[in-house]
Each structure stands twice: as structure tokens, then as C-alpha cells.
C-alpha positions in Angstrom: -13.4 -14.3 -14.3 -11.0 -17.0 -13.0 -7.3 -17.2 -13.3 -5.8 -20.6 -12.8 -2.3 -20.9 -11.3 0.4 -21.4 -14.0 4.1 -21.1 -14.2 4.3 -17.4 -13.6 7.1 -17.7 -11.0 10.0 -20.1 -11.2 9.4 -22.2 -8.1 10.6 -25.7 -7.2 8.2 -25.9 -4.3 5.0 -27.9 -4.7 1.8 -26.0 -5.3 0.0 -27.5 -2.4 0.8 -24.7 0.0 -1.4 -21.8 -1.1 -1.6 -18.6 1.0 -4.3 -19.0 3.6 -4.1 -15.4 4.9 -7.4 -14.4 3.4 -9.3 -17.7 3.8 -12.3 -16.0 2.1 -14.8 -17.7 -0.2 -17.6 -15.1 0.3 -21.3 -15.6 1.0 -23.0 -17.2 -1.9 -26.3 -15.5 -1.3 -27.6 -12.6 -3.4 -27.7 -9.4 -1.4 -31.4 -8.4 -1.8 -32.0 -6.5 1.5 -30.2 -4.1 3.8 -30.0 -6.9 6.4 -28.2 -9.1 3.9 -25.7 -6.3 3.2 -25.2 -5.8 6.9 -24.5 -9.5 7.5 -22.1 -9.8 4.6 -20.3 -6.6 5.7 -20.0 -8.0 9.2 -18.4 -11.1 7.8 -16.0 -9.1 5.6 -15.1 -6.9 8.6 -14.2 -9.9 10.7 -11.9 -11.3 8.0 -10.3 -7.9 7.3 -9.8 -7.1 11.0 -8.1 -10.5 11.5 -5.7 -9.8 8.6 -5.0 -6.2 9.7 -4.4 -7.2 13.3 -1.9 -9.8 12.2 -0.1 -7.4 9.8 0.1 -4.6 12.4 1.8 -6.8 15.1 5.5 -7.4 14.8 5.0 -10.8 16.3 2.0 -11.4 14.1 1.6 -14.1 11.4 2.5 -11.8 8.5 5.8 -10.7 10.1 6.6 -14.4 10.9 5.9 -15.3 7.3 8.1 -12.7 5.8 11.0 -13.5 8.2 10.6 -17.2 7.2 10.3 -16.6 3.4 13.1 -14.1 3.2 15.4 -15.5 6.0 18.4 -16.1 3.7 18.4 -12.6 2.2 17.6 -11.0 5.6 20.7 -12.7 7.0 22.9 -11.5 4.0 21.6 -8.0 4.4 22.5 -8.0 8.1 26.0 -9.2 7.2 26.5 -6.3 4.8 26.1 -3.7 7.6 29.3 -2.0 8.5 27.6 0.3 10.9 26.3 2.7 8.2 22.8 1.2 8.2 20.6 1.9 11.3 18.5 -0.8 12.8 15.4 1.2 12.0 16.1 0.7 8.3 15.9 -3.1 8.7 12.6 -2.7 10.6 11.2 -0.4 7.9 12.2 -3.0 5.2 10.3 -5.7 7.1 7.2 -3.5 7.4 7.4 -2.9 3.6 7.6 -6.7 3.1 4.5 -7.2 5.2 2.5 -4.5 3.5 3.5 -5.6 0.0 2.5 -9.2 0.8 -0.7 -8.0 2.4 -1.6 -6.0 -0.7 -0.5 -8.8 -3.1 -2.9 -11.2 -1.4 -5.8 -8.9 -1.6 -5.1 -8.2 -5.3 -4.6 -11.9 -6.0 -7.9 -12.8 -4.3 -9.7 -10.1 -6.4 -8.3 -11.7 -9.6 -9.3 -15.2 -8.4 -5.7 -16.3 -8.0 -3.9 -18.1 -5.1 -0.4 -17.0 -4.3 1.9 -20.0 -3.8 4.6 -20.2 -1.2 7.3 -19.4 -3.8 5.4 -16.4 -4.9 5.2 -15.2 -1.3 9.0 -15.0 -1.4 8.8 -12.8 -4.5 6.4 -10.4 -2.7 8.8 -10.3 0.3 11.7 -9.3 -2.0 9.6 -6.8 -3.8 8.5 -5.2 -0.6 12.1 -5.0 0.5 13.0 -3.2 -2.7 10.1 -0.7 -2.5 11.2 0.1 1.1 14.9 0.3 0.1 14.1 2.7 -2.8 12.4 4.9 -0.2 15.3 4.7 2.2 17.9 5.4 -0.5 16.2 8.5 -1.6 14.9 9.9 1.7 17.7 8.9 4.0 20.8 8.5 1.8 19.9 11.2 -0.8 20.9 8.9 -3.6 20.3 10.6 -7.0 18.6 9.4 -10.1 21.7 8.2 -12.0 22.9 6.0 -9.1 19.4 4.5 -8.6 19.1 3.8 -12.4 22.5 2.0 -12.2 21.1 -0.2 -9.5 18.2 -1.1 -11.8 20.7 -2.1 -14.4 22.1 -4.5 -11.8 25.2 -2.4 -10.9 26.4 -3.9 -7.6 26.5 -0.6 -5.8 29.2 1.2 -3.9 27.8 1.2 -0.3 26.3 -1.5 1.9 22.8 -0.1 1.5 23.2 -0.1 -2.3 24.5 -3.7 -2.2 21.6 -4.7 -0.1 19.3 -3.3 -2.8 21.3 -5.3 -5.4 21.0 -8.7 -3.6 17.2 -8.3 -3.3 16.9 -7.1 -6.8 18.8 -10.0 -8.3 17.0 -12.5 -6.1 13.6 -11.2 -7.2 14.5 -11.4 -10.9 15.7 -15.0 -10.5 12.1 -15.9 -9.4 10.2 -14.3 -12.3 9.6 -15.1 -15.9 10.5 -12.8 -18.8 7.1 -11.2 -19.0 7.0 -10.4 -15.3 10.6 -9.1 -15.5 9.7 -6.7 -18.2 6.7 -5.3 -16.3 8.7 -5.1 -13.1 11.5 -3.2 -14.7 9.1 -0.6 -16.2 7.3 -0.2 -12.9 10.6 0.1 -10.9 11.8 2.9 -13.3 8.5 4.7 -12.7 8.7 4.3 -8.9 12.2 5.6 -8.8 11.2 8.6 -10.9 8.5 9.6 -8.5 10.6 8.7 -5.4 13.2 11.2 -6.6 10.6 13.7 -7.6 9.0 13.5 -4.1 12.1 15.3 -2.7 10.6 18.4 -4.2 7.8 18.1 -1.6 10.3 19.6 0.9 10.1 22.8 -1.2 7.3 25.1 -0.1 7.1 26.5 -3.6 6.0 23.3 -5.2 2.6 23.6 -7.0 -0.5 21.8 -6.1 -0.6 20.1 -9.5 2.9 18.8 -9.1 2.3 17.6 -5.6 -0.8 15.6 -6.6 1.0 14.2 -9.7 3.9 12.9 -7.5 1.5 11.5 -4.9 -0.6 9.7 -7.4 2.4 8.4 -9.3 4.3 7.2 -6.3 1.4 5.2 -5.0 0.3 4.0 -8.4 3.8 2.7 -9.3 4.0 0.7 -6.1 0.7 -1.0 -6.9 1.8 -1.6 -10.5 4.8 -3.5 -9.1 2.4 -5.7 -7.0 0.3 -6.3 -10.1 3.4 -7.3 -12.2 3.7 -10.5 -10.2 0.1 -11.6 -10.9 -1.3 -13.2 -14.0 -4.2 -11.4 -15.8 -3.6 -8.0 -14.2 -2.6 -6.1 -17.4 -4.7 -3.5 -19.1 -7.8 -2.2 -17.3 -7.0 -4.1 -14.1 -3.6 -2.6 -13.9 -5.1 0.9 -14.5 -7.6 0.4 -11.7 -4.8 -0.8 -9.3 -2.8 2.2 -10.3 -5.7 4.4 -9.3 -6.0 2.5 -6.0 -2.3 3.0 -5.3 -2.8 6.8 -5.7 -5.8 6.7 -3.4 -3.9 4.8 -0.7 -1.1 7.4 -0.9 -3.6 10.2 -0.4 -5.0 8.4 2.6 -1.5 8.0 4.0 -0.8 11.7 3.5 -4.0 12.6 5.3 -3.1 10.2 8.2 0.4 11.6 8.4 -0.7 15.2 8.6 0.9 15.9 12.0 4.1 14.1 11.0 4.4 16.0 7.7 3.7 19.3 9.4 6.6 18.7 11.8 9.0 17.6 9.0 7.9 20.3 6.5 6.6 17.9 3.8 4.2 19.5 1.4 1.3 17.1 0.5 -2.2 17.7 -0.9 -3.3 18.7 2.6 -1.3 21.9 2.4 -3.6 23.1 -0.4 -6.9 22.3 1.4 -9.0 25.0 3.0 -9.7 23.1 6.2 -10.5 19.6 7.6 -13.8 19.3 5.7 -12.0 20.1 2.5 -9.5 17.3 3.2 -12.4 14.9 3.8 -14.2 16.0 0.6 -11.0 15.5 -1.4 -10.3 12.0 -0.3 -14.0 11.1 -0.6 -13.9 12.1 -4.2 -10.7 10.0 -4.7 -12.4 7.1 -3.1 -15.4 7.3 -5.5 -13.1 7.8 -8.5 -11.0 4.8 -7.5 -14.0 2.5 -6.7 -15.6 3.4 -10.0 -12.4 2.4 -11.9 -13.0 -1.2 -10.7 -16.7 -1.2 -11.6 -16.1 -1.9 -15.3 -13.9 -4.9 -14.8 -15.2 -8.4 -15.4 -14.7 -9.7 -11.9 -16.7 -11.9 -9.6 -19.0 -9.6 -7.7 -18.4 -11.2 -4.2 -14.6 -10.8 -4.7 -15.0 -7.2 -5.8 -17.3 -6.4 -2.9 -14.7 -7.8 -0.4 -11.8 -6.1 -2.0 -13.4 -2.6 -2.1 -14.9 -3.2 1.4 -11.3 -3.5 2.8 -10.4 -0.1 1.3 -13.6 1.4 2.4 -12.8 0.3 6.0 -9.3 2.0 5.6 -11.0 5.1 4.4 -13.3 5.2 7.4 -10.3 4.8 9.7 -8.6 7.8 8.2 -11.7 9.9 8.4 -11.9 9.0 12.1 -8.3 10.1 12.6 -9.0 13.4 10.6 -12.0 14.0 13.0 -9.7 13.5 15.9 -7.1 15.9 14.5 -9.8 18.5 13.8 -11.0 18.3 17.4 -7.5 18.6 18.8 -6.9 21.7 16.5 -10.3 23.3 17.4 -11.3 22.8 13.7 -8.5 25.0 12.4 -6.1 23.6 9.8 -3.0 25.6 10.8 0.1 23.6 9.8 2.5 25.8 11.7 0.6 25.3 14.9 0.2 21.5 14.3 4.0 21.3 13.7 4.8 22.4 17.3 2.0 20.4 19.0 2.9 17.2 21.0 3.0 14.4 18.5 1.7 11.9 21.1 -1.7 13.5 21.3 -2.4 12.7 17.6 -2.0 8.9 18.1 -5.2 6.8 17.7 -5.7 3.1 18.2 -7.8 1.6 15.4 -8.8 -1.2 17.8 -10.0 1.0 20.6 -13.6 1.2 21.8 -13.8 4.9 20.8 -12.9 4.0 17.2 -15.3 1.0 17.2 -18.2 3.2 18.5 -17.5 5.9 15.9 -16.7 3.8 12.9 -18.5 0.6 13.1 -21.8 1.7 11.5 -20.1 3.7 8.6 -18.0 0.6 7.9 -20.9 -1.8 7.9 -23.0 0.5 5.8 -20.8 -0.1 2.8 -22.6 -0.7 -0.5 -20.8 -1.6 -3.7 -23.1 0.5 -6.0 -22.3 4.1 -5.6 -22.4 6.9 -8.2 -18.9 7.8 -9.2 -17.5 11.3 -8.5 -15.8 13.3 -11.2 -12.1 13.9 -11.1 -11.1 16.4 -8.6 -7.8 17.3 -10.3 
């Protein structure tokens, strides 16, 4: 299925500057043998590693692009600060810009669409808003009515709220009516789950509610990314929603030591041990990948897209294995909370990771039997 660029975003810039971050056209051969799978996966890994390396470096190309595309609003946001906004908030917003643009490019490539330079700006603004919604809820304890007022383009009463407003208004100046409607619905859903996530500091929260919040928060973020792309309604949007939930589960597994220290209840709290965590996220991986299998997509694009998230999954399982060894195989959240946080750090570009994870990553196959829902 091919989606040709059309006037989805109001943009005065010429369309001759498509995003080149992926630069992927895919091998044209049919993958008949294990060797062909291995060679194709090696190619995919090189592409994805290059993207990830650039996105994970503050001086990398992705950070340079978001600073360039959003320079005007970044400057305005800095001018709003009266001392009540810490510098780490600005850094967090930039990371959200990068991750949203990164995800938007992967989703666009899957759909056979090239993001133009003006659309890159929209993804930067969107990332800033996702980050700001997180900051407003977690750090400033803004309640639902105030957040809903911001979505109705109320200017806000504090510098951090006004920062949200300038990004929100700038984003909606770039999109058409259909995109605006989808964005507003997805923003309302994200805010709902952001506020609900505060319940995860309550040790009495149920497993069912924890999983619903996790899936909804991640799913709404990916729904926002999809809202800017043509042809991502219906089944594609549903699959991306599942993917957003899967990514959030991976993040929670990765953040196990941090969440233990901060007293955040995630799905991990309800698992019986490290093998149970792994089994849970493996079932989520199968469920998510299966949701894409029924879509009418070019197979090489689907293979690359799912390969990227398979590689992320392998990275998280490597980290879980490291956590398990440091904890002598015992999932004791109270003990983990008082352990030195530095010992849990792992470099995904280290030789130990490469030795442990290279073969599982390169063994990826698109065709896998789906797992039933684990909920």
C-alpha cells in the first residue's frame, strides 16, 4: 500500500526536502533461506543502530534537527521562564521532541510516506506537548480541569502552562481540520491517562487498573503520532495503539530500579519474579506484532518496522537479565529500592551487550504464532 504526500500539513516550504533519517529502501530479494534472513536482519540492524545512536546523543543529528526546526518556540519557551521552570524540564522536552520525531519517521516509513520538513516541525511541537503534559502532571500536580482548559486553548496562569499553550497553538496552525480533530481526541485521552497514572503512587492500586493505565498512556501517545500521518486511521491506528502500550511496558520493565526507588507501581509489582516479567513482555510483543500482521502493508517495510521493536525488546531483556543477576534472581522491590542505582546502568553499545544480544536480534523472523492476550 502506498500513500503519496498530499496537503496534510499546511506548509509553505517546498516538498524537495524529505526526511532522510531512515534512508531505507529494503532488500528487494525474497527471503527464502535462513542466510537471507540473516543478511537482511544485519542490514536492518545497521540502519536502526545508526538511527538510535544519533537519537541517543544530545549532539546527534536528531537533537540538531529538533533544535533547528523548533528554534523559534524553544526561544520563546526560554523567555517565559521566571525561575519556576528547572533546566531539566527543557532537556526533557527536547528528548520528547526527539523520540516523537523518531517514532513518527518509523511509522511514516511503514505507511510508505515521507515526512517533509514542515511536518518535522509538527512532530517536534507534538513531542514538546507530550513531554509538557507529563511534566505538568508529575512535577506540577496540575489537575484534570486545568489541563482540559489548556486543551481548549486557555492561555494558562503560570509560565509552564503558557509554554504548553504556545506549542499547542503552533501545532494546530500547522495541521488541517481532520488532523486537528484526531489530535484533540488523542490529547484528551493522553491527559486522562496521565492524570490516572498518579494513582500508581498508591500501593493499593489493582493490577487491572495499573495495566489499563499503562496501555492507555502509551497507546494515546502513539495515537497522537498517527494523527499527523495520512492513511493511519482504523486498523493501522489500532495496531499503533497496541504498539504504544507495548513500548510503555518495555519502559516500565527497563525502569524497574528507578520505579522501585520512587515507589511507582507498575505491572512489574504484580509479577512473581524476573522470568514472569520476561514472559509477560514476550506475550505483549507477540500480541502487538500480530496486530500488524493483518494490515495491507509492503512486507519489507513491515519487516523493518517490527525488527526495530524486536531489537528494543532484546535490549530490555538483556537489561532484565542484568537486574536479575545483580539481585541474585530475587525480585524484591524493597531491596532494589535501596541498592546503588549506578550498578543497574547498562550501555546498549557495549561489547557485553553485543555478545549477548547480537544473535537474538539477528534471528528475528516476521512469521511468528501470536500469543493470546495476557490480560
